[in-house]
Backbone as CSV, one residue per row, in Angstrom:
resi,resn,N_x,N_y,N_z,CA_x,CA_y,CA_z,C_x,C_y,C_z
1,MET,136.663,227.810,-2.791,137.623,228.369,-1.852,136.897,229.290,-0.891
2,PRO,137.203,229.199,0.375,136.593,230.124,1.312,136.988,231.543,0.924
3,HIS,136.026,232.453,0.928,136.308,233.825,0.510,136.681,234.708,1.689
4,GLN,137.219,234.106,2.742,137.654,234.890,3.879,138.995,235.537,3.554
5,ARG,139.197,236.697,4.050,140.434,237.443,3.838,141.530,236.867,4.728
6,ILE,142.700,236.660,4.158,143.849,236.235,4.956,144.334,237.485,5.678
7,LYS,144.238,237.491,6.981,144.464,238.706,7.760,145.892,238.874,8.255
8,THR,146.652,237.806,8.237,148.014,237.853,8.769,148.897,236.896,7.969
9,PRO,150.174,237.203,7.863,151.090,236.268,7.189,151.366,234.996,7.985
10,CYS,150.924,234.938,9.222,151.203,233.806,10.098,150.784,232.481,9.442
11,VAL,151.669,231.491,9.549,151.361,230.160,9.028,151.293,229.129,10.156
12,GLY,151.307,229.614,11.402,151.155,228.720,12.548,152.419,227.990,12.940
13,LEU,153.575,228.451,12.497,154.849,227.823,12.847,155.801,228.860,13.433
14,CYS,155.337,229.625,14.389,156.099,230.760,14.906,157.347,230.297,15.645
15,SER,158.475,230.869,15.258,159.718,230.561,15.967,160.204,231.756,16.768
16,THR,159.504,232.887,16.693,159.920,234.051,17.477,159.721,233.801,18.969
17,VAL,158.806,232.910,19.320,158.614,232.581,20.739,159.836,231.860,21.308
18,TYR,160.697,231.343,20.434,161.929,230.670,20.860,163.138,231.586,20.744
19,GLY,162.876,232.867,20.441,163.969,233.838,20.402,164.477,234.198,19.021
20,ASP,163.923,233.636,17.963,164.359,234.003,16.615,163.972,235.449,16.321
21,LEU,164.853,236.188,15.689,164.555,237.565,15.303,163.697,237.617,14.047
22,VAL,163.777,236.548,13.253,162.944,236.399,12.061,162.208,235.072,12.198
23,CYS,160.890,235.111,12.034,160.088,233.893,12.179,160.382,232.927,11.032
24,ARG,160.662,231.693,11.360,160.930,230.676,10.332,159.665,230.267,9.593
25,GLY,158.503,230.546,10.174,157.240,230.215,9.521,156.830,231.272,8.507
26,CYS,156.528,232.479,8.980,155.969,233.519,8.101,157.016,234.491,7.581
27,LYS,158.200,234.487,8.136,159.326,235.337,7.745,159.194,236.792,8.189
28,ARG,158.224,237.077,9.082,158.153,238.425,9.646,159.217,238.574,10.726
29,PHE,159.535,239.830,11.028,160.474,240.129,12.090,159.763,240.002,13.440
30,HIS,160.536,239.708,14.477,159.947,239.459,15.800,159.038,240.597,16.244
31,HIS,159.438,241.837,16.024,158.609,242.958,16.468,157.328,243.075,15.639
32,GLU,157.350,242.598,14.399,156.140,242.616,13.571,155.134,241.573,14.060
33,VAL,155.645,240.432,14.481,154.762,239.387,15.021,154.102,239.896,16.303
34,VAL,154.907,240.459,17.179,154.409,240.935,18.471,153.410,242.082,18.297
35,ASN,153.699,242.994,17.376,152.892,244.216,17.246,151.834,244.159,16.155
36,TRP,151.669,243.024,15.490,150.770,242.950,14.332,149.380,243.530,14.613
37,ASN,148.796,243.175,15.726,147.439,243.642,16.034,147.381,245.129,16.361
38,LEU,148.526,245.738,16.614,148.579,247.178,16.875,148.824,247.981,15.598
39,TYR,149.249,247.291,14.534,149.580,247.971,13.284,148.330,248.494,12.594
40,GLY,148.505,249.641,11.949,147.463,250.172,11.084,147.543,249.501,9.721
41,GLU,146.611,249.823,8.869,146.543,249.194,7.546,147.817,249.439,6.728
42,GLU,148.362,250.646,6.776,149.565,250.949,5.988,150.779,250.172,6.491
43,GLU,150.913,250.024,7.796,152.024,249.240,8.347,151.905,247.773,7.930
44,ARG,150.700,247.245,7.990,150.502,245.856,7.566,150.803,245.683,6.079
45,ARG,150.346,246.633,5.278,150.624,246.553,3.840,152.124,246.575,3.556
46,ALA,152.858,247.380,4.307,154.308,247.453,4.124,154.962,246.097,4.398
47,VAL,154.520,245.422,5.440,155.054,244.085,5.757,154.705,243.116,4.631
48,TRP,153.442,243.112,4.212,153.009,242.223,3.121,153.836,242.483,1.852
49,ARG,154.078,243.767,1.524,154.841,244.098,0.301,156.267,243.570,0.386
50,ARG,156.901,243.719,1.553,158.273,243.215,1.704,158.304,241.698,1.552
51,LEU,157.407,241.009,2.240,157.368,239.553,2.137,157.124,239.110,0.698
52,GLU,156.205,239.784,0.022,155.915,239.440,-1.376,157.140,239.649,-2.251
53,ALA,157.822,240.781,-2.101,158.999,241.065,-2.935,160.086,240.013,-2.744
54,LEU,160.331,239.625,-1.509,161.361,238.615,-1.246,160.960,237.255,-1.799
55,LEU,159.700,236.880,-1.609,159.238,235.586,-2.103,159.251,235.538,-3.633
56,VAL,158.829,236.610,-4.273,158.847,236.659,-5.739,160.283,236.516,-6.245
57,GLN,161.218,237.160,-5.571,162.629,237.056,-5.961,163.084,235.597,-5.948
58,VAL,162.715,234.873,-4.917,163.099,233.460,-4.805,162.397,232.631,-5.878
59,MET,161.099,232.836,-6.030,160.306,232.009,-6.952,160.673,232.238,-8.416
60,GLU,160.920,233.472,-8.813,161.261,233.754,-10.211,162.551,233.065,-10.634
61,ALA,163.408,232.762,-9.677,164.670,232.085,-9.984,164.502,230.579,-10.135
62,LYS,163.308,230.059,-9.836,163.099,228.613,-9.859,161.940,228.146,-10.727
63,VAL,160.977,229.039,-10.973,159.727,228.646,-11.619,159.369,229.642,-12.718
64,GLU,158.800,229.127,-13.780,158.215,229.986,-14.817,156.700,229.802,-14.756
65,ILE,155.981,230.900,-14.699,154.524,230.845,-14.772,154.130,231.268,-16.175
66,PHE,153.572,230.329,-16.915,153.198,230.636,-18.295,151.692,230.806,-18.475
67,ASP,150.908,230.477,-17.446,149.455,230.638,-17.533,148.895,230.956,-16.139
68,ALA,148.973,232.243,-15.759,148.509,232.662,-14.428,147.018,232.397,-14.216
69,PRO,146.148,232.625,-15.214,144.731,232.305,-14.991,144.499,230.818,-14.682
70,CYS,145.252,229.948,-15.339,145.148,228.508,-15.058,145.583,228.220,-13.623
71,LEU,146.685,228.825,-13.211,147.174,228.638,-11.844,146.108,229.085,-10.842
72,ARG,145.510,230.218,-11.088,144.474,230.720,-10.173,143.273,229.768,-10.118
73,ARG,142.831,229.282,-11.281,141.703,228.334,-11.309,142.031,227.071,-10.522
74,GLN,143.236,226.575,-10.673,143.654,225.364,-9.967,143.681,225.590,-8.447
75,LEU,144.194,226.744,-8.032,144.214,227.055,-6.599,142.794,227.112,-6.043
76,GLU,141.919,227.763,-6.772,140.523,227.865,-6.328,139.857,226.499,-6.294
77,ALA,140.086,225.698,-7.328,139.465,224.368,-7.391,139.949,223.464,-6.253
78,ARG,141.191,223.640,-5.854,141.771,222.803,-4.796,141.681,223.445,-3.414
79,GLN,141.020,224.588,-3.351,140.811,225.322,-2.106,142.121,225.642,-1.379
80,VAL,143.110,226.066,-2.149,144.374,226.519,-1.584,144.237,228.020,-1.347
81,ARG,144.430,228.439,-0.110,144.299,229.860,0.213,145.449,230.648,-0.390
82,PHE,145.117,231.789,-0.993,146.114,232.672,-1.573,145.524,234.072,-1.611
83,LEU,146.383,235.049,-1.822,145.933,236.436,-1.917,145.884,236.828,-3.388
84,PRO,144.693,237.017,-3.945,144.569,237.328,-5.371,145.337,238.575,-5.794
85,GLU,145.509,239.536,-4.877,146.202,240.771,-5.235,147.720,240.609,-5.285
86,GLN,148.227,239.493,-4.803,149.667,239.256,-4.851,150.090,238.705,-6.207
87,SER,151.374,238.678,-6.407,151.968,238.147,-7.630,151.610,236.669,-7.818
88,PRO,151.407,236.243,-9.062,151.213,234.809,-9.310,152.367,233.946,-8.782
89,TYR,153.547,234.549,-8.608,154.658,233.775,-8.042,154.393,233.445,-6.565
90,CYS,153.689,234.302,-5.878,153.268,233.988,-4.498,152.217,232.882,-4.522
91,TRP,151.332,232.925,-5.510,150.331,231.858,-5.657,151.044,230.525,-5.870
92,ALA,152.068,230.557,-6.749,152.822,229.333,-7.051,153.465,228.773,-5.789
93,TYR,153.984,229.652,-4.948,154.563,229.207,-3.686,153.507,228.512,-2.827
94,GLN,152.329,229.098,-2.742,151.265,228.486,-1.949,150.923,227.096,-2.473
95,LEU,150.869,226.975,-3.785,150.573,225.668,-4.383,151.656,224.653,-4.033
96,ILE,152.908,225.022,-4.216,154.014,224.101,-3.932,154.081,223.795,-2.433
97,ALA,153.886,224.817,-1.607,153.944,224.609,-0.154,152.849,223.663,0.318
98,ARG,151.674,223.755,-0.259,150.536,222.946,0.200,150.404,221.606,-0.537
99,GLY,150.902,221.544,-1.773,150.645,220.343,-2.558,151.860,219.641,-3.113
100,SER,153.037,219.910,-2.545,154.272,219.365,-3.115,154.285,217.840,-3.195
101,ARG,153.596,217.164,-2.313,153.590,215.696,-2.323,152.496,215.116,-3.214
102,LYS,151.569,215.968,-3.656,150.434,215.478,-4.441,150.516,215.825,-5.923
103,ILE,151.316,216.819,-6.270,151.370,217.302,-7.653,152.298,216.425,-8.478
104,ASN,151.797,215.987,-9.621,152.621,215.186,-10.526,153.188,216.013,-11.668
105,ARG,152.367,216.896,-12.211,152.786,217.708,-13.365,152.479,219.176,-13.105
106,LEU,153.492,219.971,-12.877,153.284,221.395,-12.643,152.676,222.093,-13.858
107,GLU,152.935,221.564,-15.042,152.420,222.170,-16.273,150.896,222.259,-16.249
108,ALA,150.258,221.329,-15.578,148.798,221.344,-15.476,148.305,222.520,-14.631
109,TYR,149.218,223.162,-13.946,148.892,224.311,-13.096,149.355,225.628,-13.720
110,GLY,149.811,225.577,-14.958,150.243,226.792,-15.645,151.641,227.240,-15.301
111,MET,152.451,226.311,-14.828,153.817,226.669,-14.444,154.781,225.520,-14.698
112,ALA,156.059,225.858,-14.745,157.096,224.850,-14.973,158.346,225.241,-14.195
113,LEU,159.092,224.230,-13.802,160.367,224.488,-13.139,161.380,224.942,-14.172
114,LEU,162.266,225.842,-13.782,163.354,226.232,-14.663,164.304,225.041,-14.802
115,PRO,165.038,224.973,-15.912,165.850,223.773,-16.206,166.731,223.292,-15.060
116,GLU,167.364,224.209,-14.341,168.295,223.772,-13.296,167.615,223.153,-12.078
117,PHE,166.276,223.212,-12.025,165.549,222.645,-10.879,164.665,221.465,-11.270
118,ARG,164.691,221.073,-12.520,163.800,220.009,-12.990,164.112,218.643,-12.407
119,GLU,165.304,218.452,-11.905,165.657,217.167,-11.291,165.273,217.101,-9.815
120,SER,164.885,218.233,-9.254,164.504,218.279,-7.837,163.075,217.792,-7.670
121,SER,162.824,217.098,-6.576,161.441,216.753,-6.251,160.762,218.018,-5.723
122,LEU,159.455,218.066,-5.800,158.747,219.244,-5.298,158.927,219.442,-3.788
123,PRO,158.919,218.369,-2.977,159.207,218.596,-1.550,160.609,219.185,-1.318
124,GLU,161.600,218.724,-2.074,162.950,219.295,-1.961,162.947,220.758,-2.382
125,LEU,162.258,221.045,-3.479,162.179,222.416,-3.968,161.463,223.304,-2.948
126,ARG,160.362,222.816,-2.382,159.628,223.573,-1.372,160.557,223.931,-0.209
127,ASP,161.334,222.978,0.262,162.249,223.222,1.374,163.341,224.220,0.987
128,ALA,163.848,224.110,-0.236,164.871,225.044,-0.709,164.318,226.458,-0.820
129,ILE,163.101,226.588,-1.321,162.450,227.901,-1.425,162.276,228.488,-0.036
130,ASP,161.796,227.693,0.886,161.562,228.166,2.244,162.862,228.616,2.906
131,ARG,163.938,227.853,2.721,165.244,228.221,3.291,165.736,229.539,2.702
132,GLU,165.650,229.664,1.378,166.132,230.875,0.719,165.295,232.094,1.117
133,PHE,163.994,231.929,1.196,163.090,232.997,1.629,163.457,233.435,3.053
134,PHE,163.724,232.478,3.928,164.124,232.800,5.296,165.456,233.541,5.315
135,LEU,166.423,233.058,4.535,167.742,233.707,4.512,167.650,235.141,3.989
136,LEU,166.834,235.372,2.986,166.635,236.728,2.473,165.979,237.613,3.533
137,SER,164.995,237.088,4.227,164.335,237.854,5.283,165.318,238.177,6.408
138,GLU,166.120,237.201,6.751,167.113,237.397,7.804,168.152,238.437,7.379
139,ALA,168.607,238.364,6.129,169.575,239.342,5.614,168.972,240.742,5.602
140,HIS,167.700,240.839,5.217,167.020,242.127,5.225,166.970,242.689,6.655
141,TYR,166.666,241.833,7.600,166.627,242.250,9.000,168.003,242.757,9.443
142,GLU,169.031,241.974,9.170,170.388,242.337,9.591,170.853,243.645,8.953
143,ARG,170.472,243.861,7.705,170.927,245.049,6.973,170.154,246.303,7.346
144,TYR,168.842,246.192,7.465,168.016,247.392,7.591,167.370,247.600,8.960
145,ILE,167.112,246.542,9.689,166.372,246.675,10.941,167.293,246.644,12.152
146,ALA,168.183,245.678,12.243,169.054,245.541,13.418,169.870,246.812,13.686
147,PRO,170.483,247.438,12.688,171.245,248.667,12.984,170.362,249.768,13.583
148,LYS,169.131,249.868,13.135,168.209,250.880,13.668,167.943,250.619,15.155
149,PHE,167.685,249.347,15.502,167.452,249.012,16.901,168.694,249.294,17.741
150,LEU,169.877,249.031,17.185,171.109,249.309,17.923,171.260,250.806,18.166
151,ARG,171.026,251.613,17.128,171.114,253.072,17.273,170.117,253.577,18.305
152,GLU,168.886,253.090,18.226,167.855,253.523,19.170,168.241,253.111,20.594
153,GLY,168.812,251.931,20.754,169.232,251.463,22.074,170.341,252.315,22.640
154,LEU,171.279,252.747,21.783,172.373,253.607,22.249,171.851,254.988,22.644
155,GLU,170.907,255.498,21.892,170.354,256.820,22.190,169.612,256.809,23.513
156,ILE,168.956,255.722,23.839,168.205,255.646,25.092,169.152,255.675,26.290
157,ARG,170.298,255.003,26.174,171.234,254.908,27.299,171.988,256.220,27.534
158,VAL,172.146,257.019,26.511,172.950,258.249,26.629,172.276,259.276,27.480
């Protein structure tokens, strides 16, 4: 696996350029995408932590990881980029996102689908995870970020 540091959550599918407030690719908020290069290390870490927490929430409801070291070895052997400091559930997402059409047995990767998802194909599951992750990010934006921007906008006009 290339030992280069993943510097941004960007996955190359930016939808903020089309007016989305939350990117459908990386799930960052539009202002985070625009200002990423201006952010300091702590601001970037805060974004990474939020994305990780939301993704882990989605993944824990669908997948059981019973052997994280095995999962890590498999990711490294297959050169799937992941952040070692993140939760193994984020690693599992990377594996499913990159290899959903090639994986036959998740158990060989140290993980298994929870019973209610065992009938789903991995591409279907990948799409469902991505949709749910996006909806959670969007809900987070609507609840915590949009009201702040509205308040700030009203204060400027007064």
